[in-house]
C-alpha positions, 0 to 999 in steps of 0.5 A, a space after each residue: 785355779 791350779 798351778 802348772 806343776 799340779 796340771 802336770 801331775 794330773 795329766 801324769 796321773 791320768 796318762 799312767 792310769 790309762 796305761 794301766 787300764 790298757 795293760 790290764 785289758 790287753 796283756 797276753 797273761 791272765 791276771 788276778 788280784 788276790 787278797 791275803 786270804 786267797 780271795 780273788 778281788 779282780 781278774 782281768 779278761 785273759 784270766 776269765 777266758 783261761 779259767 772260763 769264768 766271768 769276773 763276777 764268778 771269780 770274785 766269788 772264789 778262793 785261789 783253792 777253789 780253782 787250783 789243781 788239788 795236787 798243786 795246792 800245797 806247794 802253792 800255799 807254802 810259797 804264798 805264805 812265805 811271800 805274804 810274810 816277806 820272806 820273798 818278794 815273789 815266786 814262780 811255779 808251774 801250776 795247774 788250774 781246774 776251770 769252770 768246765 773242768 778243763 785243766 789249765 797248765 800254766 807258769 805262775 808268777 806271784 808278786 806281793 804288792 806292799 805299801 811304801 812302808 812295807 805293809 802287805 796290800 794284795 797279791 798280783 798273780 800273772 797266769 802264763 798258759 802252757 796248755 789247756 785241755 779237757 783232760 789231765 794229760 799233756 801232749 805226748 811231745 811233752 815228756 818232761 813233767 812241769 816240776 822237772 822243767 821248772 828245775 831245769 829252768 832255774 838251774 839255767 837261770 832262765 827266769 833272770 835271762 829270758 824275758 819272753 814267756 813263749 820261749 819258756 813255754 817251748 822249753 817246757 813242752 820240748 823237755 829242754 
């Protein structure tokens, strides 16, 4: 027979596990779990829909396989710095090439998940879609490039002050 404290801990664990499962399944952003070699270990349903792959297909891929070639260099540098512990996380505008050769414009946040002792475990990548198209052109109203928009957002300390991604998307598309 377990003492009351043990039952409370088991109940807390089950509750937290279920909460994480619900978040994984129903979040508005795509989420990938990625190892240090850029291999995708898991993908939530939103990431699968955005990238047009099943999870079984995605876990056979590396991030470089689905990254737009023009975005690969900066992404690799930032990921390496995060892995080495020079930063805890990073954000960047990023394009992905989907299974059916569509281009997904997104805001990417990558967080290094570490053990209590500081050892790297995996990357948690959050993909917030901006625009999904069968061509590589943004709509005409989006006159500001993603890189310019990112600089403007950082100058305004937007990442720290605004928690609503839909507001970020509006600012980028409108070129503010």
